MILUMFI-125291 format. One record per residue: residue in three letters; x, y, z of N, C-alpha, C, O in turn; residue number from 1. Coordinates in nm, 2 decimals. Example, Ala and Ser with C-alpha at 12.3 -4.5 7.8 and 13.67 -1.06 7.14 Angstrom:
BEGIN
<pt ALA,<1.32,-0.57,0.78>,<1.23,-0.45,0.78>,<1.32,-0.33,0.78>,<1.42,-0.33,0.85>,1>;
<pt SER,<1.28,-0.22,0.71>,<1.37,-0.11,0.71>,<1.29,0.00,0.79>,<1.34,0.11,0.80>,2>;
// end
This chain:
BEGIN
<pt UNK,<-5.01,1.80,3.69>,<-4.96,1.81,3.81>,<-4.79,1.82,3.76>,<-4.72,1.75,3.69>,1>;
<pt UNK,<-4.76,1.93,3.83>,<-4.61,1.97,3.84>,<-4.62,2.00,3.97>,<-4.72,2.02,4.04>,2>;
<pt UNK,<-4.42,2.01,4.00>,<-4.40,1.95,4.14>,<-4.26,1.94,4.12>,<-4.21,1.94,4.01>,3>;
<pt UNK,<-4.19,1.95,4.27>,<-3.99,1.87,4.28>,<-4.00,1.78,4.37>,<-4.06,1.80,4.48>,4>;
<pt UNK,<-3.94,1.66,4.34>,<-3.92,1.61,4.45>,<-3.77,1.59,4.47>,<-3.69,1.58,4.38>,5>;
<pt UNK,<-3.74,1.57,4.63>,<-3.56,1.65,4.66>,<-3.51,1.52,4.71>,<-3.56,1.47,4.81>,6>;
<pt UNK,<-3.43,1.47,4.65>,<-3.34,1.34,4.74>,<-3.17,1.40,4.74>,<-3.15,1.48,4.65>,7>;
<pt UNK,<-3.06,1.38,4.82>,<-2.92,1.37,4.86>,<-2.88,1.29,4.78>,<-2.93,1.19,4.73>,8>;
<pt UNK,<-2.74,1.36,4.76>,<-2.63,1.34,4.70>,<-2.48,1.37,4.80>,<-2.42,1.47,4.78>,9>;
<pt UNK,<-2.45,1.28,4.90>,<-2.28,1.28,4.96>,<-2.21,1.33,4.86>,<-2.23,1.31,4.74>,10>;
<pt UNK,<-2.15,1.37,4.89>,<-2.03,1.40,4.81>,<-1.89,1.49,4.89>,<-1.89,1.59,4.96>,11>;
<pt UNK,<-1.74,1.39,4.81>,<-1.68,1.42,4.86>,<-1.55,1.54,4.80>,<-1.55,1.55,4.68>,12>;
<pt UNK,<-1.48,1.60,4.87>,<-1.39,1.69,4.80>,<-1.21,1.57,4.82>,<-1.12,1.59,4.89>,13>;
<pt UNK,<-1.22,1.49,4.76>,<-1.07,1.38,4.74>,<-0.92,1.57,4.77>,<-0.83,1.57,4.85>,14>;
<pt UNK,<-0.94,1.62,4.72>,<-0.83,1.73,4.77>,<-0.83,1.80,4.91>,<-0.76,1.89,4.96>,15>;
<pt UNK,<-0.95,1.72,4.97>,<-0.97,1.81,5.10>,<-0.96,1.65,5.20>,<-0.89,1.63,5.30>,16>;
<pt UNK,<-1.00,1.60,5.17>,<-1.01,1.44,5.27>,<-0.83,1.40,5.30>,<-0.73,1.38,5.24>,17>;
<pt UNK,<-0.86,1.41,5.41>,<-0.72,1.41,5.49>,<-0.72,1.26,5.55>,<-0.63,1.24,5.64>,18>;
<pt UNK,<-0.82,1.16,5.49>,<-0.78,0.96,5.54>,<-0.86,0.98,5.72>,<-0.84,0.89,5.80>,19>;
<pt UNK,<-0.93,1.11,5.76>,<-0.93,1.02,5.98>,<-1.06,0.97,5.94>,<-1.14,0.99,6.03>,20>;
<pt UNK,<-1.12,0.93,5.85>,<-1.22,0.77,5.87>,<-1.35,0.80,5.93>,<-1.44,0.71,5.94>,21>;
<pt UNK,<-1.36,0.92,5.97>,<-1.46,0.92,6.12>,<-1.63,0.94,6.03>,<-1.75,0.92,6.07>,22>;
<pt UNK,<-1.58,0.99,5.89>,<-1.73,0.92,5.79>,<-1.76,0.83,5.79>,<-1.88,0.81,5.82>,23>;
<pt UNK,<-1.69,0.74,5.77>,<-1.68,0.60,5.80>,<-1.83,0.51,5.90>,<-1.92,0.44,5.89>,24>;
<pt UNK,<-1.73,0.61,6.02>,<-1.85,0.56,6.16>,<-1.96,0.58,6.16>,<-2.04,0.52,6.23>,25>;
<pt UNK,<-1.99,0.70,6.07>,<-2.11,0.77,6.10>,<-2.26,0.68,5.97>,<-2.38,0.64,5.97>,26>;
<pt UNK,<-2.13,0.67,5.88>,<-2.25,0.61,5.77>,<-2.18,0.52,5.63>,<-2.17,0.55,5.51>,27>;
<pt UNK,<-2.13,0.39,5.74>,<-2.07,0.29,5.69>,<-2.12,0.22,5.55>,<-2.05,0.15,5.48>,28>;
<pt UNK,<-2.29,0.28,5.55>,<-2.34,0.23,5.45>,<-2.35,0.23,5.34>,<-2.40,0.14,5.26>,29>;
<pt UNK,<-2.28,0.40,5.32>,<-2.27,0.52,5.21>,<-2.12,0.52,5.20>,<-2.08,0.51,5.08>,30>;
<pt UNK,<-2.01,0.52,5.31>,<-1.91,0.54,5.23>,<-1.79,0.45,5.28>,<-1.81,0.41,5.40>,31>;
<pt UNK,<-1.70,0.42,5.23>,<-1.58,0.36,5.23>,<-1.48,0.43,5.22>,<-1.47,0.54,5.16>,32>;
<pt UNK,<-1.34,0.33,5.34>,<-1.23,0.39,5.25>,<-1.12,0.37,5.17>,<-1.04,0.36,5.26>,33>;
<pt UNK,<-1.05,0.36,5.06>,<-1.04,0.34,4.91>,<-0.89,0.26,5.04>,<-0.88,0.26,5.17>,34>;
<pt UNK,<-0.78,0.19,4.91>,<-0.68,0.16,5.00>,<-0.59,0.26,5.09>,<-0.52,0.23,5.19>,35>;
<pt UNK,<-0.60,0.35,5.05>,<-0.44,0.51,5.13>,<-0.59,0.53,5.25>,<-0.56,0.60,5.35>,36>;
<pt UNK,<-0.70,0.50,5.24>,<-0.74,0.59,5.36>,<-0.85,0.68,5.30>,<-0.94,0.72,5.38>,37>;
<pt UNK,<-0.85,0.71,5.16>,<-0.95,0.79,5.09>,<-1.09,0.77,5.11>,<-1.14,0.66,5.09>,38>;
<pt UNK,<-1.17,0.87,5.14>,<-1.33,0.82,5.15>,<-1.38,0.76,4.98>,<-1.33,0.80,4.88>,39>;
<pt UNK,<-1.46,0.70,4.99>,<-1.44,0.66,4.84>,<-1.64,0.68,4.86>,<-1.69,0.60,4.94>,40>;
<pt UNK,<-1.72,0.78,4.81>,<-1.86,0.80,4.83>,<-1.97,0.73,4.78>,<-1.91,0.66,4.70>,41>;
<pt UNK,<-2.12,0.71,4.78>,<-2.23,0.62,4.70>,<-2.24,0.74,4.64>,<-2.25,0.84,4.71>,42>;
<pt UNK,<-2.26,0.74,4.48>,<-2.36,0.83,4.45>,<-2.49,0.78,4.42>,<-2.56,0.83,4.33>,43>;
<pt UNK,<-2.55,0.65,4.54>,<-2.66,0.66,4.54>,<-2.75,0.78,4.62>,<-2.71,0.81,4.73>,44>;
<pt UNK,<-2.86,0.84,4.58>,<-2.93,0.87,4.59>,<-3.07,0.91,4.75>,<-3.19,0.89,4.73>,45>;
<pt UNK,<-3.02,0.94,4.85>,<-3.01,0.92,4.99>,<-3.17,0.94,5.01>,<-3.21,0.92,4.89>,46>;
<pt UNK,<-3.29,0.95,5.09>,<-3.38,1.00,5.03>,<-3.51,0.99,5.19>,<-3.61,1.04,5.25>,47>;
<pt UNK,<-3.39,0.89,5.19>,<-3.49,0.84,5.33>,<-3.50,0.95,5.46>,<-3.44,1.04,5.41>,48>;
<pt UNK,<-3.51,0.97,5.53>,<-3.45,1.06,5.69>,<-3.35,1.02,5.80>,<-3.29,1.10,5.86>,49>;
<pt UNK,<-3.33,0.90,5.81>,<-3.26,0.84,5.89>,<-3.14,0.79,5.81>,<-3.06,0.72,5.87>,50>;
<pt UNK,<-3.12,0.82,5.66>,<-3.04,0.79,5.60>,<-2.93,0.92,5.59>,<-2.81,0.92,5.59>,51>;
<pt UNK,<-3.06,1.07,5.60>,<-3.03,1.19,5.55>,<-2.98,1.22,5.69>,<-2.89,1.30,5.69>,52>;
<pt UNK,<-3.01,1.19,5.81>,<-2.96,1.17,5.89>,<-2.83,1.19,5.95>,<-2.77,1.29,6.00>,53>;
<pt UNK,<-2.81,1.05,5.93>,<-2.68,0.99,5.94>,<-2.51,1.08,5.86>,<-2.40,1.12,5.89>,54>;
<pt UNK,<-2.61,1.06,5.76>,<-2.50,1.16,5.60>,<-2.44,1.31,5.66>,<-2.33,1.36,5.66>,55>;
<pt UNK,<-2.60,1.39,5.73>,<-2.56,1.53,5.79>,<-2.44,1.51,5.86>,<-2.33,1.57,5.86>,56>;
<pt UNK,<-2.50,1.36,5.95>,<-2.37,1.40,6.07>,<-2.19,1.34,6.03>,<-2.08,1.36,6.06>,57>;
<pt UNK,<-2.26,1.27,5.94>,<-2.08,1.22,5.90>,<-2.00,1.40,5.81>,<-1.88,1.42,5.80>,58>;
<pt UNK,<-2.11,1.49,5.76>,<-2.06,1.62,5.66>,<-2.00,1.70,5.85>,<-1.89,1.75,5.87>,59>;
<pt UNK,<-2.10,1.68,5.92>,<-2.08,1.78,6.04>,<-1.92,1.71,6.06>,<-1.81,1.75,6.02>,60>;
<pt UNK,<-1.94,1.63,6.11>,<-1.78,1.55,6.17>,<-1.68,1.53,6.10>,<-1.58,1.48,6.14>,61>;
<pt UNK,<-1.69,1.59,5.95>,<-1.57,1.51,5.92>,<-1.47,1.68,5.98>,<-1.53,1.79,5.98>,62>;
<pt UNK,<-1.33,1.68,6.02>,<-1.24,1.74,6.06>,<-1.18,1.80,5.88>,<-1.14,1.92,5.88>,63>;
<pt UNK,<-1.18,1.75,5.80>,<-1.13,1.82,5.71>,<-1.22,1.90,5.59>,<-1.18,1.94,5.48>,64>;
<pt UNK,<-1.37,1.91,5.65>,<-1.46,1.94,5.57>,<-1.46,1.87,5.39>,<-1.49,1.93,5.29>,65>;
<pt UNK,<-1.45,1.79,5.41>,<-1.41,1.71,5.32>,<-1.57,1.70,5.22>,<-1.58,1.75,5.11>,66>;
<pt UNK,<-1.66,1.64,5.29>,<-1.75,1.63,5.28>,<-1.86,1.70,5.25>,<-1.86,1.80,5.31>,67>;
<pt UNK,<-1.95,1.70,5.18>,<-2.08,1.84,5.21>,<-2.23,1.72,5.14>,<-2.18,1.63,5.08>,68>;
<pt UNK,<-2.33,1.71,5.13>,<-2.49,1.72,5.08>,<-2.52,1.78,4.99>,<-2.53,1.90,5.01>,69>;
<pt UNK,<-2.56,1.73,4.84>,<-2.58,1.82,4.76>,<-2.72,1.79,4.67>,<-2.73,1.72,4.57>,70>;
<pt UNK,<-2.81,1.84,4.72>,<-2.96,1.83,4.67>,<-2.98,1.77,4.46>,<-2.96,1.81,4.35>,71>;
<pt UNK,<-3.00,1.70,4.52>,<-3.11,1.64,4.36>,<-3.26,1.68,4.35>,<-3.35,1.68,4.44>,72>;
<pt UNK,<-3.27,1.73,4.20>,<-3.39,1.81,4.23>,<-3.50,1.76,4.10>,<-3.52,1.84,4.01>,73>;
<pt UNK,<-3.55,1.63,4.09>,<-3.64,1.58,3.97>,<-3.78,1.67,3.98>,<-3.86,1.70,4.06>,74>;
<pt UNK,<-3.75,1.72,3.81>,<-3.89,1.76,3.83>,<-4.03,1.70,3.77>,<-4.02,1.63,3.66>,75>;
<pt UNK,<-4.10,1.71,3.81>,<-4.26,1.59,3.82>,<-4.33,1.69,3.69>,<-4.42,1.77,3.71>,76>;
<pt UNK,<-4.27,1.66,3.57>,<-4.42,1.68,3.47>,<-4.49,1.60,3.44>,<-4.46,1.49,3.40>,77>;
<pt UNK,<-4.62,1.66,3.43>,<-4.72,1.53,3.36>,<-4.71,1.52,3.24>,<-4.60,1.55,3.19>,78>;
<pt UNK,<-4.81,1.47,3.17>,<-4.76,1.42,3.05>,<-4.80,1.53,2.92>,<-4.84,1.63,2.97>,79>;
<pt UNK,<-4.81,1.52,2.83>,<-4.79,1.64,2.70>,<-4.97,1.60,2.63>,<-5.02,1.49,2.60>,80>;
<pt UNK,<-5.00,1.68,2.62>,<-5.12,1.65,2.60>,<-5.11,1.58,2.45>,<-5.22,1.54,2.39>,81>;
// end
């Protein structure tokens, strides 16, 4: 049996982050701010719909367009004979 399971990961472009902090209001369990106010995102995969919606909201709300969602595709393969 073959198939793909997709989950997502938040990414931040540190060069674009302007320290607005709006992202942390949308998904505080996945994004925190460092001591200078720059976003630090969790590397943990997002696989549930509720968390994904909040992550999408954070991406949309970022005035600097510093956040993005990247698909993580894991191939599921049958064991070799």
